[in-house]
SELUM-684648 format. One record per residue (C-alpha): x negated, y, z negated; residue number from 1; residue in one letter. Coordinates in Angstrom, 2 decimals. Layout:
// residues N
node x = X; y = Y; z = Z; k = NUM; r = A
...
END
This chain:
// residues 276
node x = -84.59; y = -212.21; z = -214.90; k = 1; r = M
node x = -82.03; y = -212.59; z = -217.79; k = 2; r = I
node x = -82.95; y = -210.73; z = -220.43; k = 3; r = P
node x = -82.17; y = -212.44; z = -224.03; k = 4; r = F
node x = -82.44; y = -211.93; z = -228.03; k = 5; r = R
node x = -83.75; y = -214.71; z = -230.25; k = 6; r = K
node x = -81.81; y = -214.64; z = -233.87; k = 7; r = M
node x = -81.89; y = -216.72; z = -236.82; k = 8; r = H
node x = -79.55; y = -216.65; z = -240.52; k = 9; r = G
node x = -82.20; y = -218.72; z = -242.43; k = 10; r = L
node x = -84.29; y = -220.03; z = -240.20; k = 11; r = G
node x = -80.88; y = -221.32; z = -238.45; k = 12; r = N
node x = -82.31; y = -220.16; z = -234.98; k = 13; r = D
node x = -80.42; y = -218.38; z = -231.60; k = 14; r = F
node x = -80.55; y = -217.44; z = -228.55; k = 15; r = V
node x = -78.36; y = -215.02; z = -227.54; k = 16; r = V
node x = -77.17; y = -213.79; z = -223.91; k = 17; r = V
node x = -74.48; y = -211.36; z = -222.95; k = 18; r = D
node x = -71.78; y = -212.45; z = -220.35; k = 19; r = D
node x = -69.59; y = -210.10; z = -220.96; k = 20; r = R
node x = -69.15; y = -209.31; z = -217.22; k = 21; r = Q
node x = -69.28; y = -213.03; z = -216.19; k = 22; r = K
node x = -72.75; y = -212.78; z = -214.22; k = 23; r = T
node x = -74.63; y = -215.66; z = -215.67; k = 24; r = L
node x = -73.39; y = -218.32; z = -214.39; k = 25; r = G
node x = -73.93; y = -220.29; z = -217.98; k = 26; r = V
node x = -73.24; y = -223.54; z = -217.88; k = 27; r = T
node x = -74.33; y = -227.00; z = -220.22; k = 28; r = P
node x = -76.87; y = -228.09; z = -218.52; k = 29; r = A
node x = -78.31; y = -224.51; z = -218.37; k = 30; r = R
node x = -77.58; y = -223.75; z = -222.24; k = 31; r = A
node x = -79.00; y = -227.08; z = -222.77; k = 32; r = A
node x = -82.55; y = -225.84; z = -220.76; k = 33; r = A
node x = -82.48; y = -222.91; z = -222.38; k = 34; r = A
node x = -82.21; y = -224.51; z = -225.92; k = 35; r = A
node x = -85.15; y = -227.17; z = -225.62; k = 36; r = D
node x = -88.33; y = -225.98; z = -227.76; k = 37; r = R
node x = -90.81; y = -227.49; z = -225.60; k = 38; r = H
node x = -89.70; y = -226.70; z = -221.88; k = 39; r = R
node x = -87.11; y = -223.39; z = -222.44; k = 40; r = G
node x = -87.30; y = -220.90; z = -225.37; k = 41; r = I
node x = -85.96; y = -223.06; z = -228.05; k = 42; r = G
node x = -83.10; y = -222.84; z = -230.57; k = 43; r = C
node x = -80.68; y = -224.38; z = -232.64; k = 44; r = D
node x = -77.37; y = -223.11; z = -230.41; k = 45; r = Q
node x = -77.36; y = -221.59; z = -227.52; k = 46; r = F
node x = -74.69; y = -218.48; z = -228.00; k = 47; r = I
node x = -73.19; y = -216.83; z = -225.20; k = 48; r = V
node x = -71.55; y = -213.25; z = -225.43; k = 49; r = L
node x = -67.96; y = -213.03; z = -223.43; k = 50; r = E
node x = -65.14; y = -210.59; z = -223.28; k = 51; r = Q
node x = -62.62; y = -211.11; z = -226.24; k = 52; r = P
node x = -59.94; y = -211.60; z = -223.93; k = 53; r = G
node x = -57.19; y = -209.61; z = -225.84; k = 54; r = G
node x = -56.68; y = -207.38; z = -229.01; k = 55; r = E
node x = -57.69; y = -208.06; z = -231.98; k = 56; r = G
node x = -61.69; y = -208.88; z = -231.94; k = 57; r = A
node x = -64.49; y = -207.04; z = -230.91; k = 58; r = D
node x = -65.72; y = -209.91; z = -228.67; k = 59; r = V
node x = -65.89; y = -213.94; z = -228.09; k = 60; r = F
node x = -68.84; y = -215.98; z = -228.77; k = 61; r = M
node x = -69.05; y = -219.78; z = -227.22; k = 62; r = R
node x = -71.73; y = -221.87; z = -229.09; k = 63; r = I
node x = -73.57; y = -224.81; z = -227.38; k = 64; r = Y
node x = -75.63; y = -227.41; z = -229.14; k = 65; r = N
node x = -79.28; y = -228.05; z = -227.52; k = 66; r = P
node x = -77.81; y = -231.46; z = -225.80; k = 67; r = D
node x = -75.48; y = -229.15; z = -223.94; k = 68; r = G
node x = -72.26; y = -229.61; z = -225.97; k = 69; r = S
node x = -69.88; y = -227.09; z = -227.37; k = 70; r = E
node x = -69.61; y = -226.16; z = -230.74; k = 71; r = A
node x = -66.17; y = -224.60; z = -232.05; k = 72; r = E
node x = -68.02; y = -222.91; z = -234.83; k = 73; r = A
node x = -71.32; y = -222.18; z = -236.57; k = 74; r = C
node x = -71.29; y = -219.79; z = -239.70; k = 75; r = G
node x = -74.62; y = -218.28; z = -239.09; k = 76; r = N
node x = -74.41; y = -216.95; z = -235.91; k = 77; r = A
node x = -71.39; y = -215.48; z = -236.24; k = 78; r = T
node x = -73.07; y = -213.58; z = -238.81; k = 79; r = R
node x = -75.81; y = -212.55; z = -236.33; k = 80; r = C
node x = -72.97; y = -211.81; z = -233.33; k = 81; r = I
node x = -71.20; y = -209.62; z = -236.31; k = 82; r = A
node x = -74.39; y = -207.62; z = -236.77; k = 83; r = H
node x = -75.14; y = -207.03; z = -233.20; k = 84; r = L
node x = -71.78; y = -206.05; z = -232.62; k = 85; r = M
node x = -71.83; y = -203.56; z = -235.64; k = 86; r = M
node x = -74.79; y = -201.88; z = -233.86; k = 87; r = E
node x = -73.31; y = -201.83; z = -230.83; k = 88; r = E
node x = -69.84; y = -200.07; z = -232.36; k = 89; r = A
node x = -71.37; y = -198.33; z = -235.31; k = 90; r = G
node x = -69.00; y = -199.74; z = -237.83; k = 91; r = R
node x = -69.46; y = -201.73; z = -241.27; k = 92; r = E
node x = -66.96; y = -204.35; z = -239.32; k = 93; r = S
node x = -66.14; y = -206.14; z = -237.00; k = 94; r = V
node x = -64.05; y = -209.41; z = -235.78; k = 95; r = V
node x = -65.61; y = -212.25; z = -233.80; k = 96; r = V
node x = -63.36; y = -214.56; z = -231.79; k = 97; r = R
node x = -64.28; y = -217.80; z = -231.56; k = 98; r = T
node x = -62.80; y = -221.38; z = -230.33; k = 99; r = V
node x = -61.62; y = -221.96; z = -233.72; k = 100; r = R
node x = -60.14; y = -218.49; z = -234.08; k = 101; r = G
node x = -60.60; y = -214.66; z = -235.35; k = 102; r = D
node x = -63.28; y = -214.50; z = -238.09; k = 103; r = L
node x = -63.47; y = -211.24; z = -239.69; k = 104; r = P
node x = -66.95; y = -210.14; z = -240.71; k = 105; r = C
node x = -68.56; y = -207.12; z = -242.69; k = 106; r = Q
node x = -71.79; y = -205.53; z = -244.06; k = 107; r = R
node x = -72.30; y = -206.03; z = -247.21; k = 108; r = L
node x = -73.96; y = -203.28; z = -249.55; k = 109; r = P
node x = -77.34; y = -204.93; z = -250.32; k = 110; r = D
node x = -77.49; y = -204.83; z = -246.05; k = 111; r = G
node x = -76.25; y = -208.80; z = -245.47; k = 112; r = T
node x = -73.58; y = -209.43; z = -243.70; k = 113; r = V
node x = -70.35; y = -211.69; z = -244.63; k = 114; r = S
node x = -67.86; y = -213.53; z = -242.53; k = 115; r = A
node x = -64.60; y = -214.87; z = -243.63; k = 116; r = D
node x = -64.51; y = -218.19; z = -242.09; k = 117; r = M
node x = -61.33; y = -219.18; z = -242.52; k = 118; r = G
node x = -59.00; y = -221.47; z = -244.09; k = 119; r = P
node x = -60.74; y = -225.72; z = -244.33; k = 120; r = P
node x = -58.78; y = -227.98; z = -242.72; k = 121; r = S
node x = -57.95; y = -231.36; z = -244.56; k = 122; r = L
node x = -56.20; y = -233.75; z = -243.63; k = 123; r = E
node x = -57.82; y = -236.89; z = -242.31; k = 124; r = W
node x = -56.63; y = -236.37; z = -238.48; k = 125; r = Q
node x = -57.93; y = -232.60; z = -238.24; k = 126; r = D
node x = -61.47; y = -233.56; z = -239.31; k = 127; r = V
node x = -60.98; y = -235.95; z = -236.97; k = 128; r = P
node x = -61.06; y = -239.75; z = -238.69; k = 129; r = L
node x = -60.60; y = -242.45; z = -236.77; k = 130; r = A
node x = -57.62; y = -243.41; z = -239.30; k = 131; r = S
node x = -55.43; y = -242.06; z = -242.05; k = 132; r = A
node x = -57.79; y = -241.90; z = -245.21; k = 133; r = M
node x = -57.80; y = -239.89; z = -248.13; k = 134; r = D
node x = -60.61; y = -237.34; z = -247.10; k = 135; r = T
node x = -61.94; y = -236.53; z = -250.73; k = 136; r = T
node x = -63.37; y = -239.69; z = -250.48; k = 137; r = H
node x = -64.46; y = -242.13; z = -247.01; k = 138; r = L
node x = -64.81; y = -245.70; z = -246.85; k = 139; r = P
node x = -68.23; y = -244.77; z = -245.52; k = 140; r = M
node x = -72.01; y = -245.86; z = -246.21; k = 141; r = T
node x = -75.27; y = -245.13; z = -244.70; k = 142; r = V
node x = -78.21; y = -246.49; z = -246.07; k = 143; r = G
node x = -78.73; y = -245.63; z = -249.36; k = 144; r = A
node x = -75.65; y = -242.70; z = -249.69; k = 145; r = V
node x = -71.76; y = -243.63; z = -249.67; k = 146; r = A
node x = -68.68; y = -242.18; z = -250.14; k = 147; r = D
node x = -68.55; y = -238.85; z = -248.97; k = 148; r = P
node x = -65.63; y = -236.38; z = -249.01; k = 149; r = A
node x = -64.87; y = -234.77; z = -244.84; k = 150; r = A
node x = -63.42; y = -231.60; z = -243.70; k = 151; r = C
node x = -63.20; y = -229.54; z = -240.63; k = 152; r = S
node x = -64.47; y = -225.99; z = -240.50; k = 153; r = M
node x = -63.06; y = -225.55; z = -236.89; k = 154; r = G
node x = -65.71; y = -228.09; z = -236.32; k = 155; r = N
node x = -66.18; y = -231.57; z = -238.37; k = 156; r = P
node x = -68.05; y = -232.15; z = -241.36; k = 157; r = H
node x = -69.01; y = -235.18; z = -243.89; k = 158; r = V
node x = -70.69; y = -234.74; z = -247.11; k = 159; r = T
node x = -72.70; y = -237.14; z = -249.27; k = 160; r = F
node x = -73.21; y = -236.26; z = -252.56; k = 161; r = F
node x = -76.73; y = -237.46; z = -254.45; k = 162; r = V
node x = -78.10; y = -236.87; z = -257.01; k = 163; r = G
node x = -82.16; y = -236.35; z = -256.05; k = 164; r = D
node x = -82.55; y = -234.65; z = -252.52; k = 165; r = L
node x = -86.04; y = -234.56; z = -252.80; k = 166; r = D
node x = -85.84; y = -238.60; z = -253.00; k = 167; r = R
node x = -83.40; y = -239.31; z = -250.02; k = 168; r = L
node x = -85.10; y = -239.63; z = -246.64; k = 169; r = D
node x = -81.65; y = -237.76; z = -245.38; k = 170; r = W
node x = -83.47; y = -237.19; z = -241.32; k = 171; r = Q
node x = -83.38; y = -240.79; z = -241.31; k = 172; r = A
node x = -79.66; y = -241.13; z = -242.45; k = 173; r = L
node x = -78.34; y = -238.16; z = -240.46; k = 174; r = G
node x = -78.03; y = -239.91; z = -236.89; k = 175; r = P
node x = -76.42; y = -242.58; z = -237.66; k = 176; r = E
node x = -73.76; y = -241.11; z = -240.01; k = 177; r = A
node x = -73.14; y = -238.69; z = -237.25; k = 178; r = E
node x = -72.25; y = -241.07; z = -234.92; k = 179; r = H
node x = -70.16; y = -243.86; z = -237.60; k = 180; r = H
node x = -67.40; y = -245.45; z = -235.99; k = 181; r = P
node x = -65.09; y = -243.45; z = -238.62; k = 182; r = L
node x = -66.25; y = -239.82; z = -236.55; k = 183; r = L
node x = -64.38; y = -240.17; z = -233.20; k = 184; r = P
node x = -65.81; y = -236.77; z = -232.76; k = 185; r = A
node x = -69.04; y = -237.10; z = -234.68; k = 186; r = R
node x = -69.98; y = -234.86; z = -237.43; k = 187; r = A
node x = -72.33; y = -232.58; z = -238.80; k = 188; r = N
node x = -73.51; y = -234.43; z = -241.65; k = 189; r = I
node x = -74.68; y = -232.74; z = -245.37; k = 190; r = G
node x = -76.56; y = -234.18; z = -247.90; k = 191; r = F
node x = -75.62; y = -232.51; z = -251.23; k = 192; r = A
node x = -77.29; y = -231.89; z = -254.90; k = 193; r = Q
node x = -75.02; y = -229.86; z = -257.07; k = 194; r = V
node x = -77.51; y = -228.21; z = -259.86; k = 195; r = I
node x = -74.65; y = -226.29; z = -261.37; k = 196; r = D
node x = -70.67; y = -225.48; z = -261.10; k = 197; r = T
node x = -72.04; y = -222.70; z = -259.10; k = 198; r = D
node x = -75.06; y = -224.13; z = -257.21; k = 199; r = H
node x = -75.93; y = -226.47; z = -254.83; k = 200; r = I
node x = -78.91; y = -227.68; z = -253.24; k = 201; r = R
node x = -78.08; y = -228.35; z = -249.37; k = 202; r = L
node x = -79.87; y = -230.28; z = -246.49; k = 203; r = A
node x = -77.75; y = -230.69; z = -242.91; k = 204; r = I
node x = -77.86; y = -232.85; z = -239.79; k = 205; r = W
node x = -76.06; y = -231.04; z = -237.25; k = 206; r = E
node x = -73.61; y = -232.90; z = -234.60; k = 207; r = R
node x = -75.92; y = -232.50; z = -231.39; k = 208; r = G
node x = -78.64; y = -230.28; z = -232.73; k = 209; r = A
node x = -80.31; y = -232.74; z = -235.92; k = 210; r = G
node x = -82.18; y = -231.42; z = -238.81; k = 211; r = P
node x = -81.71; y = -227.57; z = -238.85; k = 212; r = T
node x = -83.10; y = -224.93; z = -241.92; k = 213; r = L
node x = -79.58; y = -223.62; z = -242.48; k = 214; r = A
node x = -76.12; y = -224.55; z = -241.54; k = 215; r = C
node x = -73.39; y = -221.86; z = -242.44; k = 216; r = G
node x = -70.25; y = -223.91; z = -241.58; k = 217; r = S
node x = -72.03; y = -226.95; z = -243.45; k = 218; r = G
node x = -72.40; y = -224.33; z = -246.69; k = 219; r = A
node x = -68.72; y = -223.69; z = -246.19; k = 220; r = C
node x = -67.41; y = -227.86; z = -246.14; k = 221; r = A
node x = -70.05; y = -228.50; z = -248.80; k = 222; r = T
node x = -68.23; y = -225.70; z = -251.19; k = 223; r = L
node x = -65.14; y = -226.77; z = -250.48; k = 224; r = V
node x = -65.67; y = -230.62; z = -250.70; k = 225; r = N
node x = -67.44; y = -230.58; z = -254.08; k = 226; r = A
node x = -64.88; y = -228.05; z = -255.33; k = 227; r = H
node x = -62.09; y = -230.56; z = -254.19; k = 228; r = R
node x = -64.45; y = -233.46; z = -255.93; k = 229; r = R
node x = -64.48; y = -231.57; z = -259.53; k = 230; r = G
node x = -67.99; y = -230.97; z = -258.98; k = 231; r = L
node x = -68.20; y = -227.03; z = -258.98; k = 232; r = T
node x = -66.08; y = -223.81; z = -259.36; k = 233; r = G
node x = -65.18; y = -221.86; z = -256.35; k = 234; r = R
node x = -68.14; y = -220.25; z = -256.09; k = 235; r = R
node x = -72.04; y = -221.07; z = -255.73; k = 236; r = A
node x = -75.01; y = -220.22; z = -254.77; k = 237; r = R
node x = -76.27; y = -222.91; z = -251.63; k = 238; r = I
node x = -79.55; y = -223.10; z = -251.42; k = 239; r = D
node x = -80.95; y = -224.75; z = -247.94; k = 240; r = L
node x = -84.06; y = -225.17; z = -246.42; k = 241; r = P
node x = -84.50; y = -221.97; z = -244.91; k = 242; r = G
node x = -82.73; y = -219.78; z = -247.84; k = 243; r = G
node x = -79.77; y = -219.08; z = -250.22; k = 244; r = T
node x = -76.21; y = -218.42; z = -248.70; k = 245; r = L
node x = -73.45; y = -217.22; z = -251.16; k = 246; r = T
node x = -69.94; y = -218.84; z = -250.83; k = 247; r = L
node x = -66.46; y = -218.44; z = -252.38; k = 248; r = E
node x = -63.19; y = -220.60; z = -251.80; k = 249; r = W
node x = -60.72; y = -217.82; z = -252.33; k = 250; r = R
node x = -57.49; y = -218.67; z = -253.69; k = 251; r = L
node x = -55.72; y = -217.76; z = -250.31; k = 252; r = D
node x = -57.27; y = -220.56; z = -248.51; k = 253; r = G
node x = -60.45; y = -218.86; z = -246.74; k = 254; r = H
node x = -63.94; y = -219.14; z = -247.35; k = 255; r = V
node x = -66.12; y = -216.63; z = -247.25; k = 256; r = L
node x = -69.39; y = -216.29; z = -246.57; k = 257; r = M
node x = -72.49; y = -214.34; z = -247.04; k = 258; r = A
node x = -76.85; y = -213.84; z = -246.34; k = 259; r = G
node x = -78.98; y = -212.26; z = -244.23; k = 260; r = P
node x = -79.72; y = -212.05; z = -240.87; k = 261; r = V
node x = -82.19; y = -211.23; z = -238.49; k = 262; r = A
node x = -83.93; y = -210.30; z = -234.62; k = 263; r = T
node x = -87.04; y = -212.62; z = -234.18; k = 264; r = A
node x = -87.70; y = -211.19; z = -231.08; k = 265; r = F
node x = -86.00; y = -210.11; z = -227.08; k = 266; r = T
node x = -87.64; y = -211.03; z = -223.99; k = 267; r = G
node x = -86.02; y = -212.33; z = -220.41; k = 268; r = E
node x = -85.88; y = -215.39; z = -219.00; k = 269; r = F
node x = -85.38; y = -217.32; z = -215.22; k = 270; r = D
node x = -82.25; y = -219.63; z = -215.31; k = 271; r = W
node x = -83.85; y = -221.45; z = -212.31; k = 272; r = D
node x = -87.23; y = -221.79; z = -213.35; k = 273; r = A
node x = -85.87; y = -223.22; z = -216.95; k = 274; r = L
node x = -83.77; y = -226.03; z = -214.53; k = 275; r = A
node x = -86.48; y = -226.54; z = -212.67; k = 276; r = A
END
């Protein structure tokens, strides 16, 4: 039996297993089986803790989507794992290593956790896009939405700016946008309504996961894209279906994201029973 912890940031939920001793035999198929909400435990992402493989970080975090594909970044999971590592080490700051790089995190005085998600990548080849173009205005139309902006937070993001999120059937548009020909690696798709220069409403269709209650890297990308379009300042409150994140795109290029984390429950499961 394998112990796990079910955590979430604003309802963006994760199954977390500790494989720092490399005994679990995690595979994409097994991760997908655990993430299945009907036959497994169920989660937006399956998170594996591994040894950091060098100095400068407290843990390596590997991220699997529910379809078994590996994600490069996940902001809410970063904050959840940072919380676990701070509890384990008895410190108020840690560094979480990911495929994207090392992400410094700290606990704030109000008990929320802040993660430095690093600088965005803004060039077309870094998103990536299918050909050279201005990433602040993509020649892309999906149903009733068009003219999105794109950037990478280690994983690809496309942001559509909409007038009224409540009147948009964004869940119907998400799959087509994720698989658009301009996006050779697919992308996380954000639908953002700018309320004010420091306030955004956001819904996210996540690559490989579908609609989620929150997406930390998507919130980071949304602030970056909104500021590049002249719609907001460099700080904003971003309201997602699951709650609120606080974002800042600092002048040094790094994006900071802060919000709550929670443990829903702990338990044990059997790989072989899930895969059957």
